[in-house]
C-alpha positions, -999 to 999 in steps of 0.1 A, spaced: -375 -522 -212 -408 -510 -228 -420 -500 -193 -389 -480 -187 -393 -462 -221 -429 -455 -213 -422 -442 -178 -394 -420 -192 -417 -405 -218 -445 -399 -194 -422 -382 -168 -407 -360 -194 -440 -350 -209 -452 -339 -175 -425 -313 -174 -432 -298 -208 -458 -273 -196 -436 -260 -168 -406 -257 -190 -425 -239 -218 -441 -214 -194 -407 -207 -178 -391 -199 -211 -421 -179 -222 -417 -157 -190 -380 -154 -197 -386 -143 -233 -413 -119 -223 -389 -103 -197 -361 -101 -222 -383 -82 -247 -397 -59 -220 -365 -49 -201 -343 -42 -232 -326 -8 -229 -342 -3 -195 -323 -2 -162 -345 -27 -144 -329 -55 -123 -353 -84 -123 -345 -105 -93 -362 -118 -62 -358 -92 -35 -361 -97 3 -388 -123 1 -374 -144 -26 -366 -173 -3 -400 -172 13 -419 -175 -20 -393 -200 -33 -399 -223 -4 -437 -218 -7 -437 -228 -44 -413 -256 -38 -436 -276 -16 -461 -280 -45 -458 -317 -54 -443 -313 -88 -406 -313 -98 -414 -288 -126 -411 -261 -100 -374 -268 -95 -370 -269 -133 -386 -234 -135 -364 -220 -107 -332 -234 -123 -339 -217 -156 -346 -185 -138 -314 -187 -118 -293 -195 -149 -305 -162 -163 -300 -145 -129 -336 -135 -126 -337 -150 -91 -310 -152 -65 -289 -181 -53 -307 -182 -20 -341 -184 -38 -329 -213 -59 -316 -232 -28 -349 -226 -10 -368 -241 -40 -345 -271 -41 -348 -278 -4 -385 -275 -3 -393 -293 -35 -417 -322 -28 -416 -341 -61 -436 -374 -57 -433 -376 -19 -468 -361 -11 -489 -383 -34 -471 -414 -22 -477 -405 15 -514 -397 8 -518 -430 -11 -504 -449 19 -528 -431 42 -500 -416 63 -511 -396 93 -519 -360 82 -499 -346 111 -468 -364 98 -473 -350 63 -478 -315 77 -446 -318 97 -426 -329 66 -440 -301 45 -435 -276 73 -399 -286 79 -391 -285 42 -406 -250 40 -388 -237 71 -354 -252 63 -356 -240 27 -367 -205 36 -341 -201 64 -313 -216 43 -322 -193 14 -322 -162 35 -288 -171 51 -272 -179 18 -283 -146 3 -271 -127 34 -237 -144 33 -232 -145 -5 -243 -110 -16 -239 -113 -53 -253 -86 -75 -257 -96 -111 -277 -83 -140 -301 -107 -157 -283 -127 -184 -312 -139 -205 -293 -134 -237 -267 -161 -227 -294 -187 -226 -303 -177 -262 -267 -179 -273 -262 -213 -257 -292 -228 -275 -283 -210 -307 -318 -197 -311 -307 -163 -323 -338 -149 -306 -342 -112 -307 -369 -86 -307 -378 -95 -343 -385 -131 -335 -416 -146 -320 -415 -151 -282 -434 -183 -285 -410 -196 -312 -379 -190 -291 -396 -205 -260 -405 -237 -280 -369 -240 -291 -355 -237 -256 -381 -262 -243 -372 -288 -269 -335 -284 -262 -339 -289 -224 -365 -317 -228 -342 -337 -250 -315 -335 -224 -339 -345 -196 -352 -375 -215 -318 -390 -222 -307 -388 -186 -340 -399 -171 -339 -430 -193 -305 -439 -180 -316 -433 -144 -348 -454 -148 -327 -483 -161 -305 -482 -130 -335 -482 -107 -352 -510 -126 -322 -534 -126 -307 -527 -92 -341 -527 -75 -352 -512 -42 -340 -541 -21 -304 -535 -31 -306 -498 -22 -324 -506 11 -294 -527 22 -272 -496 18 -290 -477 45 -279 -482 81 -307 -472 104 -299 -453 136 -263 -446 124 -249 -413 112 -242 -429 78 -279 -431 71 -281 -393 68 -251 -392 43 -266 -420 22 -301 -407 22 -289 -372 12 -269 -388 -16 -298 -408 -29 -319 -376 -28 -295 -359 -51 -304 -384 -79 -322 -361 -104 -352 -383 -109 -386 -386 -91 -377 -422 -84 -353 -409 -57 -381 -393 -37 -403 -423 -42 -376 -446 -28 -369 -424 2 -406 -420 10 -412 -458 7 -383 -466 30 -398 -442 56 -432 -458 52 -416 -492 57 -397 -479 87 -364 -487 71 -349 -453 78 -355 -427 106 -376 -396 102 -344 -375 102 -328 -396 74 -360 -393 55 -359 -356 57 -322 -356 46 -332 -374 14 -363 -353 8 -344 -320 13 -318 -329 -13 -344 -342 -37 -345 -313 -61 -357 -335 -89 -350 -327 -125 -338 -292 -115 -303 -305 -109 -300 -319 -144 -312 -286 -159 -287 -267 -137 -257 -284 -155 -274 -278 -188 -282 -241 -185 -257 -228 -159 -222 -227 -175 -203 -222 -143 -194 -259 -134 -177 -250 -101 -208 -230 -90 -230 -260 -99 -208 -283 -77 -210 -257 -49 -248 -256 -51 -251 -294 -50 -226 -295 -20 -247 -269 -2 -280 -287 -4 -262 -320 3 -247 -308 36 -278 -289 46 -297 -322 41 -273 -341 63 -272 -316 91 -309 -310 91 -317 -347 92 -293 -353 121 -307 -324 141 -343 -335 135 -336 -369 150 -315 -354 178 -343 -331 188 -369 -359 183 -394 -342 160 -413 -374 155 
């Protein structure tokens, strides 16, 4: 139990800089765009840059994107592109196990391409035009931040609020992983069957870096196919999914977002194995 508490604290503390910087940017934008007709949102290349940033091996990127989407600073397609390309703990684990560099590049390249293409398609199909709603985040956290308050002070308050939420849920998830064990989860995967893609994508949705570690380890141990591995890694948006329910009030929209990345993960994994990428 002490190890679980320690791991939870360490994982949460790693996110603090990303969360604080995100809220600092949001507060800065709020103060600068007040009374100005400026729509701050990713334009044509939002999904490209979202996918590019997402492959950086740190779940804090998805946390940043989630907060920016909740305030409508970035588009839905950009958010999805970040979620799909997010690498979390996958890359360090592959490197530690001396996985062939060509395999690593294929994984990162596929996550980038699938994330970017999916993002562009989603923004093309769902053309929502919304003004930034930064003030709603302030109202939700009851910070009463306005132009007379310190940007840093408001950013700290938002960061503490989100961090507390993350810590509680990460603690619960770490307990589940510790007491069920990897062997139990491995038995749930049926290699070379279509069910493997569904299960892998479902595990990837668990908002904890343990999910990407499990999926990657199963791939290294040849327990699941490359396609099933990609299914799980594509849906592994990390802690971003937790923050989505915390900051985005539209519950139905949150379910829709999760459903989108879940089915994209399943379909992509199946096609990857069908084509025989590796």
